[in-house]
PDB file of N, CA, C, O and CB in Angstrom:
ATOM      1  N   MET A   1      88.442 115.174  86.849  1.00  0.00           N
ATOM      2  CA  MET A   1      87.844 116.340  87.439  1.00  0.00           C
ATOM      3  C   MET A   1      88.674 117.553  86.998  1.00  0.00           C
ATOM      4  O   MET A   1      89.870 117.616  87.281  1.00  0.00           O
ATOM      5  CB  MET A   1      87.773 116.215  88.998  1.00  0.00           C
ATOM      6  N   PRO A   2      88.059 118.501  86.318  1.00  0.00           N
ATOM      7  CA  PRO A   2      88.813 119.673  85.863  1.00  0.00           C
ATOM      8  C   PRO A   2      89.186 120.566  87.043  1.00  0.00           C
ATOM      9  O   PRO A   2      88.470 120.638  88.041  1.00  0.00           O
ATOM     10  CB  PRO A   2      87.997 120.474  84.830  1.00  0.00           C
ATOM     11  N   THR A   3      90.301 121.228  86.906  1.00  0.00           N
ATOM     12  CA  THR A   3      90.726 122.140  87.959  1.00  0.00           C
ATOM     13  C   THR A   3      90.415 123.566  87.551  1.00  0.00           C
ATOM     14  O   THR A   3      90.358 123.894  86.366  1.00  0.00           O
ATOM     15  CB  THR A   3      92.227 121.976  88.259  1.00  0.00           C
ATOM     16  N   ASN A   4      90.220 124.392  88.534  1.00  0.00           N
ATOM     17  CA  ASN A   4      89.945 125.803  88.310  1.00  0.00           C
ATOM     18  C   ASN A   4      91.184 126.574  88.740  1.00  0.00           C
ATOM     19  O   ASN A   4      91.485 126.610  89.933  1.00  0.00           O
ATOM     20  CB  ASN A   4      88.666 126.281  89.092  1.00  0.00           C
ATOM     21  N   PRO A   5      91.911 127.189  87.820  1.00  0.00           N
ATOM     22  CA  PRO A   5      93.160 127.876  88.167  1.00  0.00           C
ATOM     23  C   PRO A   5      92.954 129.080  89.083  1.00  0.00           C
ATOM     24  O   PRO A   5      93.912 129.565  89.685  1.00  0.00           O
ATOM     25  CB  PRO A   5      93.857 128.323  86.910  1.00  0.00           C
ATOM     26  N   ASP A   6      91.701 129.576  89.197  1.00  0.00           N
ATOM     27  CA  ASP A   6      91.425 130.732  90.047  1.00  0.00           C
ATOM     28  C   ASP A   6      91.180 130.339  91.500  1.00  0.00           C
ATOM     29  O   ASP A   6      91.145 131.204  92.375  1.00  0.00           O
ATOM     30  CB  ASP A   6      90.227 131.488  89.517  1.00  0.00           C
ATOM     31  N   ARG A   7      91.012 129.052  91.768  1.00  0.00           N
ATOM     32  CA  ARG A   7      90.745 128.595  93.138  1.00  0.00           C
ATOM     33  C   ARG A   7      92.026 128.152  93.816  1.00  0.00           C
ATOM     34  O   ARG A   7      92.925 127.594  93.187  1.00  0.00           O
ATOM     35  CB  ARG A   7      89.729 127.448  93.139  1.00  0.00           C
ATOM     36  N   GLU A   8      92.087 128.409  95.100  1.00  0.00           N
ATOM     37  CA  GLU A   8      93.202 127.904  95.901  1.00  0.00           C
ATOM     38  C   GLU A   8      93.000 126.397  96.097  1.00  0.00           C
ATOM     39  O   GLU A   8      91.865 125.951  96.268  1.00  0.00           O
ATOM     40  CB  GLU A   8      93.297 128.654  97.288  1.00  0.00           C
ATOM     41  N   PRO A   9      94.069 125.613  96.074  1.00  0.00           N
ATOM     42  CA  PRO A   9      93.913 124.175  96.295  1.00  0.00           C
ATOM     43  C   PRO A   9      93.548 123.882  97.750  1.00  0.00           C
ATOM     44  O   PRO A   9      93.923 124.621  98.660  1.00  0.00           O
ATOM     45  CB  PRO A   9      95.204 123.433  95.914  1.00  0.00           C
ATOM     46  N   ARG A  10      92.820 122.805  97.948  1.00  0.00           N
ATOM     47  CA  ARG A  10      92.497 122.347  99.305  1.00  0.00           C
ATOM     48  C   ARG A  10      93.747 121.740  99.909  1.00  0.00           C
ATOM     49  O   ARG A  10      94.523 121.083  99.215  1.00  0.00           O
ATOM     50  CB  ARG A  10      91.320 121.314  99.302  1.00  0.00           C
ATOM     51  N   ARG A  11      93.940 121.955 101.184  1.00  0.00           N
ATOM     52  CA  ARG A  11      95.071 121.355 101.883  1.00  0.00           C
ATOM     53  C   ARG A  11      94.565 120.159 102.665  1.00  0.00           C
ATOM     54  O   ARG A  11      93.576 120.253 103.391  1.00  0.00           O
ATOM     55  CB  ARG A  11      95.772 122.383 102.823  1.00  0.00           C
ATOM     56  N   ILE A  12      95.257 119.019 102.513  1.00  0.00           N
ATOM     57  CA  ILE A  12      94.953 117.801 103.263  1.00  0.00           C
ATOM     58  C   ILE A  12      96.176 117.469 104.082  1.00  0.00           C
ATOM     59  O   ILE A  12      97.275 117.326 103.546  1.00  0.00           O
ATOM     60  CB  ILE A  12      94.555 116.607 102.320  1.00  0.00           C
ATOM     61  N   ARG A  13      95.983 117.346 105.392  1.00  0.00           N
ATOM     62  CA  ARG A  13      97.090 117.015 106.274  1.00  0.00           C
ATOM     63  C   ARG A  13      96.862 115.612 106.818  1.00  0.00           C
ATOM     64  O   ARG A  13      95.851 115.351 107.470  1.00  0.00           O
ATOM     65  CB  ARG A  13      97.226 118.054 107.431  1.00  0.00           C
ATOM     66  N   LEU A  14      97.799 114.709 106.551  1.00  0.00           N
ATOM     67  CA  LEU A  14      97.730 113.352 107.081  1.00  0.00           C
ATOM     68  C   LEU A  14      98.383 113.336 108.450  1.00  0.00           C
ATOM     69  O   LEU A  14      99.475 113.875 108.632  1.00  0.00           O
ATOM     70  CB  LEU A  14      98.414 112.333 106.124  1.00  0.00           C
ATOM     71  N   THR A  15      97.714 112.718 109.413  1.00  0.00           N
ATOM     72  CA  THR A  15      98.237 112.654 110.772  1.00  0.00           C
ATOM     73  C   THR A  15      98.735 111.243 111.067  1.00  0.00           C
ATOM     74  O   THR A  15      98.327 110.283 110.413  1.00  0.00           O
ATOM     75  CB  THR A  15      97.158 113.076 111.796  1.00  0.00           C
ATOM     76  N   THR A  16      99.606 111.128 112.042  1.00  0.00           N
ATOM     77  CA  THR A  16     100.107 109.828 112.456  1.00  0.00           C
ATOM     78  C   THR A  16      99.064 109.185 113.358  1.00  0.00           C
ATOM     79  O   THR A  16      98.667 109.771 114.365  1.00  0.00           O
ATOM     80  CB  THR A  16     101.482 109.952 113.183  1.00  0.00           C
ATOM     81  N   ASP A  17      98.617 107.982 113.002  1.00  0.00           N
ATOM     82  CA  ASP A  17      97.615 107.238 113.784  1.00  0.00           C
ATOM     83  C   ASP A  17      96.352 108.040 114.032  1.00  0.00           C
ATOM     84  O   ASP A  17      95.762 107.945 115.108  1.00  0.00           O
ATOM     85  CB  ASP A  17      98.203 106.813 115.110  1.00  0.00           C
ATOM     86  N   GLY A  18      95.933 108.821 113.065  1.00  0.00           N
ATOM     87  CA  GLY A  18      94.711 109.607 113.227  1.00  0.00           C
ATOM     88  C   GLY A  18      94.067 109.888 111.890  1.00  0.00           C
ATOM     89  O   GLY A  18      94.359 109.220 110.899  1.00  0.00           O
ATOM     90  N   PRO A  19      93.184 110.881 111.861  1.00  0.00           N
ATOM     91  CA  PRO A  19      92.431 111.172 110.646  1.00  0.00           C
ATOM     92  C   PRO A  19      93.220 112.000 109.639  1.00  0.00           C
ATOM     93  O   PRO A  19      94.306 112.501 109.931  1.00  0.00           O
ATOM     94  CB  PRO A  19      91.162 111.889 110.999  1.00  0.00           C
ATOM     95  N   ALA A  20      92.650 112.130 108.459  1.00  0.00           N
ATOM     96  CA  ALA A  20      93.134 113.083 107.470  1.00  0.00           C
ATOM     97  C   ALA A  20      92.356 114.369 107.710  1.00  0.00           C
ATOM     98  O   ALA A  20      91.126 114.348 107.748  1.00  0.00           O
ATOM     99  CB  ALA A  20      92.956 112.547 105.983  1.00  0.00           C
ATOM    100  N   LEU A  21      93.056 115.486 107.871  1.00  0.00           N
ATOM    101  CA  LEU A  21      92.420 116.773 108.134  1.00  0.00           C
ATOM    102  C   LEU A  21      92.369 117.561 106.830  1.00  0.00           C
ATOM    103  O   LEU A  21      93.401 117.817 106.209  1.00  0.00           O
ATOM    104  CB  LEU A  21      93.185 117.569 109.241  1.00  0.00           C
ATOM    105  N   ILE A  22      91.165 117.941 106.421  1.00  0.00           N
ATOM    106  CA  ILE A  22      90.954 118.608 105.142  1.00  0.00           C
ATOM    107  C   ILE A  22      90.346 119.977 105.389  1.00  0.00           C
ATOM    108  O   ILE A  22      89.358 120.103 106.112  1.00  0.00           O
ATOM    109  CB  ILE A  22      90.046 117.763 104.213  1.00  0.00           C
ATOM    110  N   GLU A  23      90.937 121.003 104.790  1.00  0.00           N
ATOM    111  CA  GLU A  23      90.384 122.344 104.897  1.00  0.00           C
ATOM    112  C   GLU A  23      89.042 122.368 104.186  1.00  0.00           C
ATOM    113  O   GLU A  23      88.935 121.941 103.036  1.00  0.00           O
ATOM    114  CB  GLU A  23      91.352 123.407 104.302  1.00  0.00           C
ATOM    115  N   GLY A  24      88.017 122.869 104.872  1.00  0.00           N
ATOM    116  CA  GLY A  24      86.670 122.895 104.321  1.00  0.00           C
ATOM    117  C   GLY A  24      86.355 124.225 103.689  1.00  0.00           C
ATOM    118  O   GLY A  24      87.205 125.115 103.659  1.00  0.00           O
ATOM    119  N   PRO A  25      85.180 124.373 103.194  1.00  0.00           N
ATOM    120  CA  PRO A  25      84.110 123.374 103.147  1.00  0.00           C
ATOM    121  C   PRO A  25      84.402 122.291 102.113  1.00  0.00           C
ATOM    122  O   PRO A  25      85.139 122.507 101.151  1.00  0.00           O
ATOM    123  CB  PRO A  25      82.772 124.045 102.833  1.00  0.00           C
ATOM    124  N   VAL A  26      83.804 121.116 102.338  1.00  0.00           N
ATOM    125  CA  VAL A  26      84.046 119.990 101.434  1.00  0.00           C
ATOM    126  C   VAL A  26      82.753 119.225 101.172  1.00  0.00           C
ATOM    127  O   VAL A  26      81.775 119.341 101.910  1.00  0.00           O
ATOM    128  CB  VAL A  26      85.113 119.045 102.019  1.00  0.00           C
ATOM    129  N   GLU A  27      82.780 118.447 100.106  1.00  0.00           N
ATOM    130  CA  GLU A  27      81.773 117.436  99.816  1.00  0.00           C
ATOM    131  C   GLU A  27      82.517 116.114  99.740  1.00  0.00           C
ATOM    132  O   GLU A  27      83.506 115.993  99.017  1.00  0.00           O
ATOM    133  CB  GLU A  27      80.976 117.746  98.477  1.00  0.00           C
ATOM    134  N   VAL A  28      82.048 115.133 100.480  1.00  0.00           N
ATOM    135  CA  VAL A  28      82.660 113.805 100.481  1.00  0.00           C
ATOM    136  C   VAL A  28      81.655 112.845  99.853  1.00  0.00           C
ATOM    137  O   VAL A  28      80.510 112.759 100.297  1.00  0.00           O
ATOM    138  CB  VAL A  28      83.064 113.348 101.940  1.00  0.00           C
ATOM    139  N   VAL A  29      82.083 112.131  98.830  1.00  0.00           N
ATOM    140  CA  VAL A  29      81.226 111.137  98.184  1.00  0.00           C
ATOM    141  C   VAL A  29      81.672 109.764  98.675  1.00  0.00           C
ATOM    142  O   VAL A  29      82.830 109.382  98.505  1.00  0.00           O
ATOM    143  CB  VAL A  29      81.300 111.238  96.607  1.00  0.00           C
ATOM    144  N   THR A  30      80.751 109.029  99.283  1.00  0.00           N
ATOM    145  CA  THR A  30      81.051 107.715  99.847  1.00  0.00           C
ATOM    146  C   THR A  30      80.959 106.644  98.764  1.00  0.00           C
ATOM    147  O   THR A  30      80.396 106.887  97.696  1.00  0.00           O
ATOM    148  CB  THR A  30      80.089 107.390 101.010  1.00  0.00           C
ATOM    149  N   PRO A  31      81.519 105.441  99.038  1.00  0.00           N
ATOM    150  CA  PRO A  31      81.466 104.366  98.041  1.00  0.00           C
ATOM    151  C   PRO A  31      80.044 103.990  97.617  1.00  0.00           C
ATOM    152  O   PRO A  31      79.836 103.527  96.495  1.00  0.00           O
ATOM    153  CB  PRO A  31      82.157 103.145  98.583  1.00  0.00           C
ATOM    154  N   ASP A  32      79.058 104.187  98.512  1.00  0.00           N
ATOM    155  CA  ASP A  32      77.676 103.848  98.147  1.00  0.00           C
ATOM    156  C   ASP A  32      76.952 105.000  97.454  1.00  0.00           C
ATOM    157  O   ASP A  32      75.752 104.910  97.194  1.00  0.00           O
ATOM    158  CB  ASP A  32      76.900 103.436  99.385  1.00  0.00           C
ATOM    159  N   GLY A  33      77.678 106.091  97.152  1.00  0.00           N
ATOM    160  CA  GLY A  33      77.105 107.188  96.384  1.00  0.00           C
ATOM    161  C   GLY A  33      76.524 108.337  97.187  1.00  0.00           C
ATOM    162  O   GLY A  33      76.083 109.331  96.610  1.00  0.00           O
ATOM    163  N   ARG A  34      76.515 108.216  98.526  1.00  0.00           N
ATOM    164  CA  ARG A  34      76.024 109.330  99.342  1.00  0.00           C
ATOM    165  C   ARG A  34      76.996 110.493  99.247  1.00  0.00           C
ATOM    166  O   ARG A  34      78.200 110.294  99.084  1.00  0.00           O
ATOM    167  CB  ARG A  34      75.835 108.899 100.821  1.00  0.00           C
ATOM    168  N   THR A  35      76.474 111.705  99.350  1.00  0.00           N
ATOM    169  CA  THR A  35      77.311 112.897  99.392  1.00  0.00           C
ATOM    170  C   THR A  35      77.123 113.563 100.736  1.00  0.00           C
ATOM    171  O   THR A  35      76.002 113.876 101.135  1.00  0.00           O
ATOM    172  CB  THR A  35      76.971 113.875  98.233  1.00  0.00           C
ATOM    173  N   ILE A  36      78.226 113.777 101.432  1.00  0.00           N
ATOM    174  CA  ILE A  36      78.210 114.438 102.740  1.00  0.00           C
ATOM    175  C   ILE A  36      78.754 115.838 102.543  1.00  0.00           C
ATOM    176  O   ILE A  36      79.875 116.011 102.063  1.00  0.00           O
ATOM    177  CB  ILE A  36      79.049 113.643 103.811  1.00  0.00           C
ATOM    178  N   HIS A  37      77.971 116.836 102.911  1.00  0.00           N
ATOM    179  CA  HIS A  37      78.373 118.237 102.801  1.00  0.00           C
ATOM    180  C   HIS A  37      78.822 118.719 104.170  1.00  0.00           C
ATOM    181  O   HIS A  37      78.144 118.467 105.165  1.00  0.00           O
ATOM    182  CB  HIS A  37      77.211 119.122 102.252  1.00  0.00           C
ATOM    183  N   SER A  38      79.941 119.400 104.234  1.00  0.00           N
ATOM    184  CA  SER A  38      80.419 119.971 105.486  1.00  0.00           C
ATOM    185  C   SER A  38      80.942 121.381 105.230  1.00  0.00           C
ATOM    186  O   SER A  38      81.782 121.600 104.357  1.00  0.00           O
ATOM    187  CB  SER A  38      81.521 119.081 106.117  1.00  0.00           C
ATOM    188  N   ASP A  39      80.430 122.326 106.005  1.00  0.00           N
ATOM    189  CA  ASP A  39      80.870 123.717 105.912  1.00  0.00           C
ATOM    190  C   ASP A  39      81.913 124.056 106.973  1.00  0.00           C
ATOM    191  O   ASP A  39      82.277 125.222 107.130  1.00  0.00           O
ATOM    192  CB  ASP A  39      79.678 124.652 106.044  1.00  0.00           C
ATOM    193  N   ARG A  40      82.390 123.063 107.695  1.00  0.00           N
ATOM    194  CA  ARG A  40      83.374 123.304 108.749  1.00  0.00           C
ATOM    195  C   ARG A  40      84.685 123.811 108.165  1.00  0.00           C
ATOM    196  O   ARG A  40      84.985 123.569 106.996  1.00  0.00           O
ATOM    197  CB  ARG A  40      83.617 122.026 109.558  1.00  0.00           C
ATOM    198  N   VAL A  41      85.457 124.508 108.972  1.00  0.00           N
ATOM    199  CA  VAL A  41      86.754 125.034 108.543  1.00  0.00           C
ATOM    200  C   VAL A  41      87.729 123.893 108.289  1.00  0.00           C
ATOM    201  O   VAL A  41      88.504 123.936 107.334  1.00  0.00           O
ATOM    202  CB  VAL A  41      87.327 126.003 109.598  1.00  0.00           C
ATOM    203  N   VAL A  42      87.692 122.866 109.147  1.00  0.00           N
ATOM    204  CA  VAL A  42      88.523 121.669 108.979  1.00  0.00           C
ATOM    205  C   VAL A  42      87.628 120.450 109.189  1.00  0.00           C
ATOM    206  O   VAL A  42      86.857 120.388 110.147  1.00  0.00           O
ATOM    207  CB  VAL A  42      89.743 121.663 109.985  1.00  0.00           C
ATOM    208  N   VAL A  43      87.742 119.497 108.292  1.00  0.00           N
ATOM    209  CA  VAL A  43      86.967 118.258 108.369  1.00  0.00           C
ATOM    210  C   VAL A  43      87.946 117.116 108.597  1.00  0.00           C
ATOM    211  O   VAL A  43      88.963 117.016 107.910  1.00  0.00           O
ATOM    212  CB  VAL A  43      86.112 118.025 107.068  1.00  0.00           C
ATOM    213  N   ALA A  44      87.638 116.251 109.565  1.00  0.00           N
ATOM    214  CA  ALA A  44      88.490 115.097 109.862  1.00  0.00           C
ATOM    215  C   ALA A  44      87.870 113.855 109.240  1.00  0.00           C
ATOM    216  O   ALA A  44      86.766 113.449 109.603  1.00  0.00           O
ATOM    217  CB  ALA A  44      88.676 114.913 111.400  1.00  0.00           C
ATOM    218  N   LEU A  45      88.600 113.251 108.292  1.00  0.00           N
ATOM    219  CA  LEU A  45      88.143 112.016 107.665  1.00  0.00           C
ATOM    220  C   LEU A  45      88.839 110.828 108.306  1.00  0.00           C
ATOM    221  O   LEU A  45      90.062 110.810 108.450  1.00  0.00           O
ATOM    222  CB  LEU A  45      88.402 112.041 106.144  1.00  0.00           C
ATOM    223  N   CYS A  46      88.050 109.843 108.686  1.00  0.00           N
ATOM    224  CA  CYS A  46      88.559 108.649 109.357  1.00  0.00           C
ATOM    225  C   CYS A  46      89.374 107.798 108.393  1.00  0.00           C
ATOM    226  O   CYS A  46      88.929 107.511 107.282  1.00  0.00           O
ATOM    227  CB  CYS A  46      87.404 107.826 109.944  1.00  0.00           C
ATOM    228  N   LEU A  47      90.564 107.395 108.818  1.00  0.00           N
ATOM    229  CA  LEU A  47      91.402 106.499 108.022  1.00  0.00           C
ATOM    230  C   LEU A  47      91.464 105.096 108.626  1.00  0.00           C
ATOM    231  O   LEU A  47      91.872 104.149 107.954  1.00  0.00           O
ATOM    232  CB  LEU A  47      92.811 107.072 107.895  1.00  0.00           C
ATOM    233  N   CYS A  48      91.058 104.959 109.900  1.00  0.00           N
ATOM    234  CA  CYS A  48      91.165 103.655 110.567  1.00  0.00           C
ATOM    235  C   CYS A  48      89.883 102.825 110.444  1.00  0.00           C
ATOM    236  O   CYS A  48      89.881 101.637 110.767  1.00  0.00           O
ATOM    237  CB  CYS A  48      91.505 103.854 112.038  1.00  0.00           C
ATOM    238  N   ARG A  49      88.798 103.442 109.982  1.00  0.00           N
ATOM    239  CA  ARG A  49      87.494 102.790 109.805  1.00  0.00           C
ATOM    240  C   ARG A  49      86.854 102.347 111.114  1.00  0.00           C
ATOM    241  O   ARG A  49      85.973 101.487 111.099  1.00  0.00           O
ATOM    242  CB  ARG A  49      87.641 101.599 108.902  1.00  0.00           C
ATOM    243  N   ARG A  50      87.273 102.908 112.244  1.00  0.00           N
ATOM    244  CA  ARG A  50      86.666 102.570 113.536  1.00  0.00           C
ATOM    245  C   ARG A  50      85.536 103.521 113.908  1.00  0.00           C
ATOM    246  O   ARG A  50      84.791 103.254 114.851  1.00  0.00           O
ATOM    247  CB  ARG A  50      87.721 102.584 114.628  1.00  0.00           C
ATOM    248  N   SER A  51      85.400 104.616 113.188  1.00  0.00           N
ATOM    249  CA  SER A  51      84.430 105.649 113.525  1.00  0.00           C
ATOM    250  C   SER A  51      83.002 105.149 113.347  1.00  0.00           C
ATOM    251  O   SER A  51      82.683 104.498 112.352  1.00  0.00           O
ATOM    252  CB  SER A  51      84.661 106.887 112.670  1.00  0.00           C
ATOM    253  N   SER A  52      82.143 105.457 114.317  1.00  0.00           N
ATOM    254  CA  SER A  52      80.730 105.121 114.168  1.00  0.00           C
ATOM    255  C   SER A  52      80.040 106.132 113.253  1.00  0.00           C
ATOM    256  O   SER A  52      78.875 105.961 112.892  1.00  0.00           O
ATOM    257  CB  SER A  52      80.034 105.077 115.547  1.00  0.00           C
ATOM    258  N   ASN A  53      80.759 107.172 112.887  1.00  0.00           N
ATOM    259  CA  ASN A  53      80.247 108.210 111.993  1.00  0.00           C
ATOM    260  C   ASN A  53      81.042 108.211 110.679  1.00  0.00           C
ATOM    261  O   ASN A  53      81.158 109.245 110.022  1.00  0.00           O
ATOM    262  CB  ASN A  53      80.321 109.604 112.677  1.00  0.00           C
ATOM    263  N   TYR A  54      81.589 107.043 110.302  1.00  0.00           N
ATOM    264  CA  TYR A  54      82.434 106.906 109.124  1.00  0.00           C
ATOM    265  C   TYR A  54      81.720 107.439 107.895  1.00  0.00           C
ATOM    266  O   TYR A  54      80.541 107.131 107.722  1.00  0.00           O
ATOM    267  CB  TYR A  54      82.837 105.445 108.915  1.00  0.00           C
ATOM    268  N   PRO A  55      82.344 108.204 107.046  1.00  0.00           N
ATOM    269  CA  PRO A  55      83.760 108.466 106.869  1.00  0.00           C
ATOM    270  C   PRO A  55      84.299 109.632 107.699  1.00  0.00           C
ATOM    271  O   PRO A  55      85.482 109.962 107.611  1.00  0.00           O
ATOM    272  CB  PRO A  55      84.025 108.724 105.440  1.00  0.00           C
ATOM    273  N   LEU A  56      83.435 110.256 108.505  1.00  0.00           N
ATOM    274  CA  LEU A  56      83.911 111.336 109.368  1.00  0.00           C
ATOM    275  C   LEU A  56      84.485 110.743 110.644  1.00  0.00           C
ATOM    276  O   LEU A  56      83.980 109.740 111.147  1.00  0.00           O
ATOM    277  CB  LEU A  56      82.770 112.335 109.694  1.00  0.00           C
ATOM    278  N   CYS A  57      85.524 111.351 111.163  1.00  0.00           N
ATOM    279  CA  CYS A  57      86.209 110.844 112.354  1.00  0.00           C
ATOM    280  C   CYS A  57      85.427 111.184 113.614  1.00  0.00           C
ATOM    281  O   CYS A  57      84.929 112.301 113.752  1.00  0.00           O
ATOM    282  CB  CYS A  57      87.629 111.420 112.445  1.00  0.00           C
ATOM    283  N   ASP A  58      85.314 110.231 114.534  1.00  0.00           N
ATOM    284  CA  ASP A  58      84.721 110.487 115.847  1.00  0.00           C
ATOM    285  C   ASP A  58      85.736 110.228 116.964  1.00  0.00           C
ATOM    286  O   ASP A  58      85.349 110.066 118.122  1.00  0.00           O
ATOM    287  CB  ASP A  58      83.471 109.609 116.050  1.00  0.00           C
ATOM    288  N   THR A  59      87.003 110.189 116.638  1.00  0.00           N
ATOM    289  CA  THR A  59      88.151 109.964 117.540  1.00  0.00           C
ATOM    290  C   THR A  59      88.204 108.550 118.119  1.00  0.00           C
ATOM    291  O   THR A  59      88.869 108.337 119.133  1.00  0.00           O
ATOM    292  CB  THR A  59      88.108 110.961 118.678  1.00  0.00           C
ATOM    293  N   SER A  60      87.530 107.587 117.513  1.00  0.00           N
ATOM    294  CA  SER A  60      87.595 106.201 117.976  1.00  0.00           C
ATOM    295  C   SER A  60      89.013 105.649 117.913  1.00  0.00           C
ATOM    296  O   SER A  60      89.352 104.737 118.667  1.00  0.00           O
ATOM    297  CB  SER A  60      86.666 105.327 117.149  1.00  0.00           C
ATOM    298  N   HIS A  61      89.845 106.186 117.026  1.00  0.00           N
ATOM    299  CA  HIS A  61      91.229 105.717 116.890  1.00  0.00           C
ATOM    300  C   HIS A  61      92.014 105.898 118.182  1.00  0.00           C
ATOM    301  O   HIS A  61      92.988 105.184 118.421  1.00  0.00           O
ATOM    302  CB  HIS A  61      91.930 106.458 115.753  1.00  0.00           C
ATOM    303  N   ARG A  62      91.601 106.844 119.015  1.00  0.00           N
ATOM    304  CA  ARG A  62      92.321 107.102 120.271  1.00  0.00           C
ATOM    305  C   ARG A  62      92.231 105.926 121.233  1.00  0.00           C
ATOM    306  O   ARG A  62      93.125 105.730 122.055  1.00  0.00           O
ATOM    307  CB  ARG A  62      91.773 108.352 120.944  1.00  0.00           C
ATOM    308  N   LYS A  63      91.166 105.146 121.138  1.00  0.00           N
ATOM    309  CA  LYS A  63      90.981 104.000 122.026  1.00  0.00           C
ATOM    310  C   LYS A  63      91.837 102.808 121.618  1.00  0.00           C
ATOM    311  O   LYS A  63      92.033 101.887 122.411  1.00  0.00           O
ATOM    312  CB  LYS A  63      89.524 103.595 122.052  1.00  0.00           C
ATOM    313  N   HIS A  64      92.343 102.816 120.399  1.00  0.00           N
ATOM    314  CA  HIS A  64      93.079 101.669 119.856  1.00  0.00           C
ATOM    315  C   HIS A  64      94.443 102.101 119.332  1.00  0.00           C
ATOM    316  O   HIS A  64      94.750 101.906 118.156  1.00  0.00           O
ATOM    317  CB  HIS A  64      92.271 100.991 118.736  1.00  0.00           C
ATOM    318  N   ARG A  65      95.236 102.668 120.176  1.00  0.00           N
ATOM    319  CA  ARG A  65      96.574 103.120 119.757  1.00  0.00           C
ATOM    320  C   ARG A  65      97.456 101.938 119.412  1.00  0.00           C
ATOM    321  O   ARG A  65      97.422 100.902 120.076  1.00  0.00           O
ATOM    322  CB  ARG A  65      97.238 103.961 120.860  1.00  0.00           C
ATOM    323  N   ARG A  66      98.251 102.109 118.354  1.00  0.00           N
ATOM    324  CA  ARG A  66      99.244 101.099 118.010  1.00  0.00           C
ATOM    325  C   ARG A  66     100.450 101.309 118.901  1.00  0.00           C
ATOM    326  O   ARG A  66     100.877 102.441 119.131  1.00  0.00           O
ATOM    327  CB  ARG A  66      99.639 101.169 116.501  1.00  0.00           C
ATOM    328  N   HIS A  67     100.988 100.230 119.394  1.00  0.00           N
ATOM    329  CA  HIS A  67     102.181 100.317 120.231  1.00  0.00           C
ATOM    330  C   HIS A  67     103.386  99.894 119.411  1.00  0.00           C
ATOM    331  O   HIS A  67     103.513  98.735 119.016  1.00  0.00           O
ATOM    332  CB  HIS A  67     102.043  99.437 121.505  1.00  0.00           C
ATOM    333  N   GLU A  68     104.256 100.838 119.165  1.00  0.00           N
ATOM    334  CA  GLU A  68     105.470 100.553 118.401  1.00  0.00           C
ATOM    335  C   GLU A  68     106.503  99.918 119.322  1.00  0.00           C
ATOM    336  O   GLU A  68     106.661 100.363 120.458  1.00  0.00           O
ATOM    337  CB  GLU A  68     106.037 101.846 117.746  1.00  0.00           C
ATOM    338  N   PRO A  69     107.218  98.876 118.856  1.00  0.00           N
ATOM    339  CA  PRO A  69     108.235  98.228 119.715  1.00  0.00           C
ATOM    340  C   PRO A  69     109.431  99.110 119.951  1.00  0.00           C
ATOM    341  O   PRO A  69     110.364  98.711 120.647  1.00  0.00           O
ATOM    342  CB  PRO A  69     108.696  96.924 119.101  1.00  0.00           C
TER     343      PRO A  69
END
């Protein structure tokens, strides 16, 4: 994918036990070829695969917290 030197890079913030937060707007291409368009300022992508709206986060990860010893 070529880069455009005139554009600011997108910032992706990885969270602990939560989603990846991506500055929008974004287009997300899923493994089955669907393209999801989002004009939101920040888009949360699910990393735990528990979301019923996968690949977008629906906060399902909050119900299944990992307990560190």
